[in-house]
N, C-alpha and C positions, 0 to 999 in steps of 0.2 A: 504494500500500500504506500509506504513512504517513497519508494522509487518512482511510482506512477505520479505521485504528488510533485516530485521534483521535475519529472518530465513535463508535466502540465505547466508548471511555472516557467520552465525554459521555453516552451512553445509560446506562451503568452508574451514573454520578453521579446522573442523574435518577431512576433506579429504586431507589437506595439509600434507606434510611429518612430520612437527612438531606435528600436531594434531594426526596423526597416532601413533607417538611415545608416546604421552600422553595417548592414549587409552589403551596401553599395560602397566600394572603396572610393574615397574622395581623392581628388588630384590636387597636388600643389601647383603653383604657377609654372614651374619649370617642366613638370610632367605634362601639363596641359599644352604648353607651347610645343613640346616634342610631339605630342599627338597631332597637333594641327599641321606640323611639317609633313605629315604623311599625305596631305592634300596637294602637294606640289604637282602641278599639271594643269590640264584644261578640263573644265566641266561644263555641262549644259543643263539648264533647268527650263521649266515651262510655267508661265504665269497662268492664273485661272482662265484668262481669256485666250489661252493657247499660244500667246506670243512666246517665242523662245529667246533666251539670252544666255550668254556665256560668262564664266568666271574663271580666271586663271590665278594660280598661286605659284610664287617663286620665292626663293630665299635670296637675301642680299645682306650687305654689311657683315661679311664673314660668317653668315649663317645665324646672325643674331636677330634678324627681322624677317618676318614673313609678309610678303606683299600680296594683297588680294585685289585684283582688278576686275570690276564688274563692267561688262560691255552691254549696255541696255539697248542701244540703237547706234547707228553710225554717228560718231561725234559726241555721244553721251556715255560717259564713263564715271564711275566712282572708284575710290581707292581706299583701302583700309590697310593700315600697317599694324601688325601684331608684334609686340616686343615686351621683354621683361622690364619692370621698374621695381628694383629691389625684390621683394617677395610677392609682387603683384604682376599679373599678366594684363596688359592693357591693349586696347584696340583703338587707334586713332582713325576715325572715319572721315575722309575728305569727300563731301557730298556735292553733287551738281547744284544743290540749292545754295551753295556758297558758305555753308557752315562746317564746322569740324567738331562733332561731339567726340569725347573720349569716354570709352566704356571700359569697365574692368571686370575680369572674371569674378563671378560671385563665389564667396566661400561656400563650400559644400558641393561645388560642381563635381560631377563624377565622370568616369570614363564613358558612361552612357549618354550624358548630356552636359555639354559645356554651356553655361549661361553667363551672359555679359549684361551688366547694368550700368546706366549712366553715371559718370563720375564728374565730368565738367566739360566745357567746350568753348568754342569761339564763334562769334557772329550769331549768337542765339537771340539777340535782341531784334532781329529783322522780322517785322510783322508780316503776317500772311504767308509765312513759311513754316516748315516743320523740321524736326530733327530726329535722328535715330536715338531712341531712349533705352532700348533693350533689344537683345536678340539671343537666340539659343541655337545650338547645332548638335545634331546627333550623327556621329560617324557610323556608317553601317558597312563595315568591311573596307576593302581597298578601292571599290568602284562606285560607292554611293554614299550620299549624306543628305540629311534633311535639315532645313533651316527655316526659321520664322523670325520676323522682325516686328518691333513695335515702334511706331513713330508718334510723336506728340507735337502739338502746335507750340511754336516759340512763345514764351511768356505765359504758358498755362500754369495753373496752380497745381500743387501736389494732388489735390482732390480730383481735378480734371485729368491729370496724368494717370491716376489710378483707374479712371474710367475707360481709358484707351485699351483696346483689345489687340492682341498680336495678330499680324497678318496670317492668312492661311499658310500652313507649312508647305514648302516647295521641296521636292526631291530632285537632287542633282545626280547626274551620272557622268562618270569619267569618260572623256572622249578618247578614243584610241588613236594613236599616232599611226598614220599610214607610212609605210616604208617606201621611199622613192625607188623606182625601178632603175637598174643600171643602164 
């Protein structure tokens, strides 16, 4: 009877919210950056309206910065630079709207889901514009990942920001490189 009581307590601990968090290993900033470097290459995604777009990842600055370039249409790109800042992983997003929000990996992000949240930014005072306030990514093996972003209006209050919902997640697939024929 005593051993079944212990088993029951152990099972409840695993099913509790704290137990569930403990079951998913959390990543530190350096581990998360290393995981993101597996994205190096070219990817394609499709918006809800079926428009396709591409995103490329490459390393620069001696492998200390991951460059993410979004090609949304001819002449319309955005750029995000991922890099370590002490014990934090930050993403500086250079947006076509003319602002640069800086997001930071949330504590508690796991290998299953990397979540970034707004830290600070520039040119956020421009009215009638919005900025990236959060995003998350789930890497699904070497050839697929899912991403969702949340944008908020510049100058919005914290209450208004909380009312914004993330965009519908988009699945991205690695584009294969064709080998040129000799």
